[in-house]
C-alpha positions in Angstrom: 77.6 96.2 104.6 80.8 98.0 103.9 83.7 98.3 106.4 82.1 100.8 108.8 84.4 103.8 109.3 83.4 104.0 112.9 84.3 100.4 113.6 87.7 100.7 111.8 88.4 104.0 113.5 87.8 102.4 116.9 90.8 100.2 116.4 93.4 102.8 115.3 94.6 106.3 115.5 92.6 108.1 112.7 93.7 111.0 110.5 90.4 112.5 109.2 90.6 114.4 105.9 87.8 117.0 105.4 87.2 117.2 101.6 86.7 120.8 100.4 86.8 119.8 96.7 90.5 119.6 95.8 91.5 117.3 93.0 94.3 116.2 95.4 92.1 115.3 98.5 92.3 111.6 97.9 96.1 111.8 97.7 96.2 113.1 101.2 94.3 110.0 102.4 96.6 107.7 100.4 99.8 109.4 101.6 98.7 109.0 105.2 97.8 105.3 104.7 101.2 104.8 103.0 102.8 106.0 106.2 100.9 103.2 108.1 98.1 105.4 109.6 94.4 104.8 109.3 92.8 107.6 107.3 89.3 108.5 105.9 87.7 111.3 104.0 84.6 113.1 105.1 82.6 115.7 103.1 83.1 119.3 104.1 79.4 119.3 104.9 79.8 116.6 107.5 78.3 117.4 111.0 80.4 117.8 114.1 78.8 114.6 115.4 80.0 112.7 112.3 83.5 113.9 113.0 83.4 113.1 116.7 82.2 109.5 116.0 85.5 108.8 114.3 87.5 110.2 117.3 90.3 111.5 115.1 93.7 112.2 116.4 94.4 114.6 113.5 92.0 116.5 111.2 93.4 117.7 107.8 91.4 120.4 106.1 92.0 119.9 102.3 92.4 122.4 99.5 89.6 123.3 97.2 88.5 125.4 94.2 86.6 128.0 96.3 87.5 131.3 97.8 86.7 131.6 101.5 84.9 134.8 100.7 82.4 133.3 98.3 78.8 133.1 99.4 78.1 129.5 100.5 81.8 128.5 100.4 82.3 125.2 102.3 83.4 125.5 105.9 83.8 123.5 109.0 80.7 122.8 111.2 79.8 125.1 114.0 81.8 124.3 117.1 84.6 122.6 115.2 87.4 124.7 116.7 86.0 124.4 120.2 85.8 120.6 119.7 89.5 120.2 118.5 90.7 122.5 121.4 88.8 120.5 124.0 89.8 117.1 122.6 93.4 118.2 121.8 93.0 117.2 118.2 95.8 118.4 115.9 94.5 120.4 112.9 96.4 120.9 109.6 95.0 123.1 106.9 96.3 122.7 103.3 95.8 125.5 100.8 92.1 126.4 101.1 92.3 124.7 104.5 94.9 127.2 105.7 92.9 130.2 104.5 89.8 128.8 106.2 91.7 128.5 109.5 92.9 132.1 109.2 89.5 133.5 108.3 87.5 131.5 111.0 90.0 132.4 113.8 90.1 136.1 113.1 92.8 136.7 110.5 92.6 138.3 107.1 92.5 136.5 103.7 92.4 138.5 100.5 92.9 137.9 96.7 96.6 137.7 96.0 98.3 140.4 94.0 100.3 137.7 92.3 98.7 134.3 92.1 100.9 131.2 92.4 100.3 128.1 90.4 102.9 125.3 90.0 106.4 124.8 91.4 107.6 127.6 93.8 110.5 127.8 96.2 109.9 128.5 99.9 112.1 129.4 102.8 111.3 128.1 106.3 112.2 129.3 109.7 114.8 127.3 111.6 113.5 125.8 114.8 109.8 125.9 114.0 107.6 123.0 115.1 106.6 122.2 111.5 110.2 122.1 110.1 112.4 121.5 113.1 116.2 122.0 112.8 116.9 120.1 109.6 118.8 122.5 107.3 117.6 120.4 104.3 114.0 121.5 105.0 114.7 125.2 105.2 114.7 125.7 101.5 112.5 123.5 99.3 110.4 123.4 96.1 106.7 123.0 96.7 103.5 122.8 94.5 101.2 125.9 94.8 97.7 126.4 93.5 96.0 129.4 95.0 94.4 132.7 94.1 93.9 134.0 97.6 96.5 134.5 100.4 96.6 135.0 104.1 97.9 138.5 105.0 97.1 138.9 108.7 97.3 135.9 111.0 94.9 135.2 113.9 96.2 135.8 117.5 98.8 133.2 118.6 99.8 132.2 115.1 103.3 132.6 113.7 104.6 132.6 110.1 107.1 129.8 109.7 107.7 129.8 105.9 107.3 132.2 103.0 107.6 131.8 99.2 110.4 133.7 97.4 107.6 136.0 96.3 106.8 136.8 99.9 103.6 134.9 100.3 102.9 133.3 103.7 103.2 129.5 103.0 103.3 127.9 106.4 101.8 128.9 109.8 101.5 127.4 113.3 99.9 127.9 116.6 101.7 125.3 118.8 99.6 126.1 121.9 96.4 125.2 120.0 98.0 122.5 117.8 96.8 124.1 114.6 99.1 124.3 111.5 98.7 125.4 108.0 100.5 124.9 104.6 99.6 127.1 101.6 101.2 124.4 99.3 100.3 120.8 98.7 102.7 118.4 100.6 100.7 115.4 99.3 101.8 115.7 95.6 105.0 114.3 94.1 105.8 117.8 92.8 106.5 118.7 96.4 109.6 116.4 96.8 109.9 116.9 100.6 106.2 116.9 101.3 106.1 113.4 102.6 108.8 114.3 105.1 106.6 117.2 106.3 103.6 114.9 106.6 105.7 112.3 108.5 106.8 115.0 110.9 103.2 116.3 111.4 101.8 112.7 112.0 104.5 111.2 114.2 106.7 113.9 115.7 104.0 116.5 116.4 100.8 114.5 116.3 102.2 111.4 118.1 100.1 109.0 116.1 101.1 105.3 115.8 101.7 103.6 112.4 99.5 100.6 113.3 97.3 100.4 110.2 98.4 97.3 108.3 96.6 95.4 105.5 97.1 92.1 107.2 95.2 93.4 110.3 92.5 94.9 108.0 92.1 91.5 106.3 91.5 89.7 109.6 89.2 92.5 110.8 87.2 92.4 107.6 86.6 88.6 107.8 85.2 89.1 111.3 83.1 92.0 110.2 81.6 89.9 107.3 80.9 87.0 109.6 79.1 89.3 112.1 77.1 91.0 109.3 75.9 87.9 107.6 73.9 85.5 109.8 75.0 81.9 110.2 72.1 80.7 107.9 72.3 83.5 105.4 73.8 83.3 101.9 75.4 85.9 99.6 75.7 86.4 95.9 78.9 87.8 94.4 78.9 89.6 91.1 82.2 88.5 89.5 83.5 90.3 86.5 86.9 88.8 86.1 88.6 92.0 87.3 90.8 92.7 90.3 88.1 94.3 92.5 85.4 91.6 92.3 87.9 88.8 92.4 89.5 90.1 95.6 86.1 90.8 97.1 84.9 87.3 96.3 88.0 85.6 97.7 87.7 87.7 100.9 84.0 86.9 101.4 84.6 83.2 100.6 87.1 83.1 103.4 84.4 84.3 105.8 81.3 82.4 104.4 82.7 79.4 102.6 80.0 77.6 100.5 77.4 80.2 101.5 78.9 82.5 98.8 77.5 81.9 95.3 79.4 83.7 92.5 77.8 84.7 89.2 79.4 86.0 86.1 76.9 88.0 84.0 77.4 88.3 80.2 75.6 91.5 79.5 76.5 91.7 75.8 78.9 94.6 76.6 82.0 92.5 77.2 85.3 92.6 75.3 86.3 90.1 72.6 85.7 86.5 73.8 85.5 87.7 77.4 83.0 85.2 78.6 85.0 82.2 77.5 88.3 83.5 78.6 87.1 84.7 82.1 85.1 81.5 82.8 88.1 79.4 81.9 90.4 81.5 84.1 87.9 81.3 87.0 87.9 77.5 86.7 91.7 77.1 86.2 93.1 79.7 88.7 90.6 81.2 91.1 89.0 77.9 92.3 85.7 79.5 93.2 82.3 78.0 92.0 81.0 80.4 89.4 77.8 80.3 87.4 77.6 82.1 84.0 74.3 83.9 83.2 73.9 85.1 79.6 71.6 88.2 79.8 73.0 90.0 76.8 69.6 90.1 75.0 67.9 91.8 77.9 70.7 94.4 78.4 71.0 95.3 74.7 67.2 95.6 74.2 66.9 98.0 77.1 69.8 100.1 75.8 68.3 100.4 72.3 67.9 104.1 71.3 69.6 105.4 74.5 72.4 107.9 74.0 72.8 109.7 77.3 75.8 108.2 79.2 74.3 108.6 82.7 71.0 107.0 81.5 73.0 104.1 80.0 74.8 103.6 83.4 71.5 103.7 85.3 69.8 101.2 82.9 72.8 98.8 83.2 72.9 99.1 87.0 69.2 98.3 87.3 69.4 95.4 84.9 72.3 93.9 86.8 70.2 94.0 90.0 67.3 92.3 88.1 69.6 89.5 87.1 70.9 89.0 90.6 67.4 89.0 92.0 66.4 86.2 89.6 69.6 84.3 90.4 68.7 84.6 94.1 65.2 83.2 93.5 66.8 80.3 91.5 69.1 79.6 94.5 66.1 79.6 96.9 64.3 77.0 94.7 67.5 74.9 94.4 68.8 75.1 97.9 65.8 76.1 100.0 68.0 79.0 101.3 67.5 82.7 100.6 70.4 84.8 99.4 70.1 88.1 101.3 73.4 89.8 100.4 75.0 91.0 97.2 78.8 91.3 97.3 80.4 93.9 95.1 83.9 95.1 94.5 83.1 98.8 95.0 86.3 100.9 95.8 86.9 104.2 97.4 87.4 106.1 94.1 84.0 104.7 92.9 82.4 106.3 96.0 84.3 109.6 95.7 83.5 110.0 91.9 79.8 109.3 92.5 79.3 112.1 95.1 78.3 115.8 94.6 80.4 118.9 95.3 81.2 120.9 98.5 79.4 124.2 98.3 76.5 122.6 96.3 74.4 121.9 99.3 74.8 118.1 98.6 78.1 117.4 100.3 81.4 115.9 99.0 83.4 116.4 95.9 81.9 116.9 92.4 79.8 114.1 90.9 81.9 113.0 88.0 79.8 110.0 86.9 77.6 107.3 88.4 79.3 104.0 88.8 77.0 101.1 88.1 77.7 99.7 91.6 77.3 103.0 93.4 75.2 105.8 91.8 73.8 103.4 89.1 71.9 101.2 91.5 68.1 101.4 91.9 66.8 103.0 95.1 64.8 99.9 96.1 66.7 96.5 96.2 65.8 93.1 97.6 69.4 92.3 98.3 71.5 94.1 100.9 74.9 95.3 99.8 78.1 93.8 101.1 81.1 95.9 100.0 84.2 94.9 101.9 86.6 97.0 99.8 84.6 100.2 99.8 87.2 102.3 101.7 90.2 101.0 99.8 92.1 102.3 96.8 93.0 100.1 93.8 96.7 99.6 94.8 95.6 98.6 98.3 93.1 96.1 96.9 95.9 94.5 94.8 98.1 94.2 97.9 95.1 92.7 99.8 94.6 90.2 97.0 98.2 89.2 97.2 97.8 88.5 100.9 94.7 86.4 100.1 96.5 84.4 97.4 94.6 85.7 94.5 96.5 84.7 91.3 98.7 87.3 89.6 96.7 86.9 86.4 93.8 88.6 88.2 95.7 91.1 90.1 97.5 92.5 87.0 94.5 92.7 84.8 93.7 96.2 83.6 90.5 97.7 85.1 87.3 97.3 83.1 84.2 99.5 83.7 81.1 97.9 85.2 78.9 99.2 82.3 81.4 97.6 79.9 81.7 98.7 76.3 78.6 100.8 76.7 80.7 103.7 78.0 83.3 103.2 75.3 80.7 103.6 72.5 79.6 107.2 72.4 75.9 107.4 71.7 73.7 104.5 71.1 75.0 100.9 71.6 74.4 98.7 68.6 75.6 95.2 67.7 77.6 96.5 64.8 79.3 99.1 66.9 80.1 96.6 69.6 81.7 94.2 67.0 83.9 97.0 65.6 85.0 98.1 69.0 85.7 94.6 70.2 88.0 93.9 67.2 89.8 97.2 67.5 90.3 96.8 71.3 91.6 93.3 70.9 94.2 94.4 68.3 95.3 97.3 70.6 95.6 95.3 73.8 97.2 92.2 72.1 99.8 94.5 70.5 100.6 96.0 74.0 101.1 92.5 75.4 103.3 91.4 72.5 105.4 94.5 73.0 105.9 93.6 76.7 104.2 96.8 77.8 101.0 95.5 79.5 102.3 95.7 83.1 103.7 99.2 82.6 100.2 100.5 81.8 97.3 101.0 84.2 94.6 100.7 81.6 94.4 100.6 77.8 91.4 100.4 75.6 89.7 101.6 72.4 86.7 104.0 72.0 84.3 104.2 69.1 83.1 107.7 68.0 79.6 107.8 66.5 80.6 110.1 63.6 81.8 109.0 60.1 84.9 110.3 58.4 86.0 110.2 54.8 88.9 107.9 53.9 90.5 106.0 51.1 90.8 102.2 51.3 91.6 99.9 48.4 91.5 102.8 46.0 87.9 103.5 47.0 86.4 106.4 49.0 85.1 105.2 52.3 82.8 106.8 54.9 83.5 105.0 58.1 84.1 105.4 61.9 87.1 106.6 63.8 88.5 104.7 66.8 90.3 106.5 69.6 93.0 104.6 71.5 93.7 105.4 75.2 96.4 104.2 77.5 97.2 105.6 80.9 99.5 105.2 83.9 98.1 105.7 87.4 98.5 104.6 91.0 94.8 104.6 91.9 92.7 105.7 89.0 91.9 109.1 90.6 94.6 110.9 88.6 96.3 109.6 85.5 99.0 110.4 82.9 99.0 109.5 79.3 101.3 106.5 78.4 103.6 107.7 75.6 104.2 104.9 73.0 106.9 105.1 70.4 105.5 106.4 67.1 106.2 103.1 65.3 104.0 101.2 67.8 101.1 103.5 67.3 101.5 103.5 63.5 101.6 99.7 63.5 98.5 99.4 65.6 96.7 102.0 63.4 97.6 99.9 60.3 96.3 96.7 61.8 93.0 98.2 62.9 92.3 100.0 59.6 93.2 96.9 57.6 91.3 94.4 59.8 88.2 96.1 61.3 85.5 96.6 58.7 83.8 99.9 59.2 86.9 101.8 60.7 89.0 104.1 58.5 90.7 106.3 61.0 92.6 105.9 64.4 93.6 108.7 66.9 95.4 108.6 70.2 94.0 110.3 73.3 96.8 112.3 75.0 94.6 113.8 77.8 95.5 113.3 81.4 93.1 113.0 84.3 92.2 115.7 85.2 91.0 117.4 83.0 89.5 114.2 81.5 88.2 111.1 83.2 89.7 107.7 82.3 86.6 106.6 80.4 85.0 108.7 77.7 81.5 108.4 79.2 
């Protein structure tokens, strides 16, 4: 069970974001939530019935990489504009969403003579519904990313802003309650974008900022109690990270001693992770946790496997096998059957594990399978209980604080479910694991000693399966390079490189090359997300 969108929607005003594939779609959802309004994403391929079930007050049509003229370009379902007109649902189109509105309602969109990417100045009309009478909103810098442009508007629409190049950048039809922005108000590069969103939500849309994490917490506890029968038990896969720790604490509040936590050592953990995590569980989390050492089984099944997706699938299936065995053991010991598996799946995990709009498969592009989403086998004995499935990482940390989860857990850097298997490119071997553990330990410890740990979202080392020539101890060496990666982020969906001082990187490089046998070269990954993902595989 995850928090059902329909159930949550029934308690609040809902702003529904239709995902047409923009890299910024998730940011729209987050910005709306930050303003205290319940918001969810649906694939552009969602049916009208799926939209209607959520009874949205506002529908936002996101940007996307397509042209509205492409064959098979994603669009709204048949009857969408009739539905929003009948139900008086406000519609906002952003970038591709604006162009889709114009095309579907009888206007003209064509390839722009001069494409606009990046920061652009716009000038708005005084007294429009979108911008009101605030002189400060009449001229502003916005973030553009488009190759097509609207040139003729549908009947009843007015242009209320243009770029300095003359491109139509904002439109409105106040009678229908349909608005469009050619720019992205959700990104920080549009400084006044949050004010525009606030105006659309509250002044024009009339929604109420009634979505609070404290309310969500209480609602989730009741949902868990109703989903899990009074005599049913659940297993929680605890990793020692933020997500699973918050999920376990939340479910424990609902089920008490009917929750059984298990920590699986899959042989793919960081340096001394098992000992450190089990001690922290005992000392700070105060939850009963059983440690299962399944490292031999995991590593034997990964032998010879080099494809990253295959590694994730194998690890996901092996985790389920361990949980099934643990459930059988509980049944023998307690005479009770565990029927649910609790996981700390988050919204970004769901988003990144889905296929693209326009592909015929719905939702944004499949970036990678997460072991607790796309990596699970199709047939499972245990039913999933995913109470955090519609939350972003920063929201989970806030929820954890409300639950009293210790700071030591809430501030931990994320660690991937497949562990070091996705930080060793190619085959996972014992010798590669040992090298990577040592290099990673040196890097992360150096960050902590420098007082930088809390400034960084995630920091880790990656081992590359090629050998480079070096000179160590007056001898020629042929050894492996290690890549260091550190990023800053709010939710893991986008990320910037953390820029260390040169001396820090040089010192860490020296420690790794002088300490880790088999490594003779260190490089630093400066790539943001996008274009890269956080993990290398």
